[in-house]
N, C-alpha and C positions, 0 to 999 in steps of 0.2 A: 503494499499499500503506500509507504513511503518513498518507494523508488518511481512510483507514477508521480508523485506529488514533485518530486525534483526534476523529473523531465518536463512537466508541466512549467515549472519556474522556469527551467532552461530555455523553454519556448518562449515565453512572454519574456524574458530579458533580451533574448536574440532579436524578437521582434521589435523591441523598443531600440535596441541599438541600430538596428537597420533602419528604421522609420528616421532617427536621429542623425544617421550620417548621411540619408539622402536629402533631410532638412539643410544640414550644413553644405553638402554640395550644391544644392539649388541656391542657397543664398551667395554662396561665392561665386557662382556663374552670374548670378544677377548683379552683383558688385562688379564682376570684370566686365560686363556689358555696358557698363555706364550709366546704371540706375542708382547713383550715389546720392547722398545728400546735396550734390551741387544740380543735380535733375538734368544732366546733359546727356538727352537721351538722341543717339545717334543711330542711321540706319546706314548699312552697307547697300551700295547699288548693286544690283542684279543683272548680268549681262544674260538675257534668255535666247539669245541667238543659237546656241548650241542645241539647247531643248528643243526649240520650235523647229530648227532644220531636222533633227531626228525624228520629231513627231510628223512633220511634213513627208519625210522619206517613207515613213511606217504606213501613213494614210495613203500615199501616192501608190504604194505596193498593193494595200488592200482594194484600192479602187480599180486597178489595172488587171491584169491577167491572173495573178493569183487570187484575188477575189472572185473571179470567174470560176476559177478552179474550186474554190471553198464551195462556191454556190452549186456547181455541178454535182460534185462528191457528195455533199449534204443532200441534194435531192435524190439522188441514187439511193443513197443509205437510207433514206427516210421510206422509199417504196419498198426497198427489201426489208426493212423492219416492220413495215405494215403489212407486208405479205406474211412475214413470220408470226405476226400477231401481237408485236411488241408496239402497242400504239402510244404508249408513253414516250418511248425512244423516238419513234416517228415523228411524233409533233415536236420533240426537241430538235430534229434533224430539220423539221421544215421550218422552225423559227429561224434558225441558224442559216437556212439557204435564203428566205425572203429577207433576213438582215444583210447578207452579204449584198442581194441584189438591190436593195435600196440605201446601202451605206454612202454612196456618192451624192445622193440628194440630201440625207441626215447631215452629212459633215460640212457640205456646203452652205446648208441652213443653219447650223448652229456654231460652227468655226469659221466659217468663210473657206476661200478657196484661193487664197494668195500665198501659198505655199511656194517658195522660189526653188529651183533645183539646186541640189547642194551636193556636190561631189566631194569625197574625202582625199 
């Protein structure tokens, strides 16, 4: 009975020290970021051109021949799954095929289509 209490006490003490050390680390990080008593909050500028170009390359792949391949393969697999009686899988494949079919319209509607060609 006493051993269980020792384990329980050790558990609570370790949880306390874990929370305490996380709190210390967070406060040190906040002080290092410039939120000290002077109130000098500064932000670093982010150049998102690399991320935008990577997303543009990915969307251009999905809108092109690779997207058509995904659509055709998902449509054929939906037909095969429906023929075998797995209607749940067939509906999933049908959603993938239709999503690949209308991807170009959705991307240009929500994100624009001004992704420039980016070569590595």
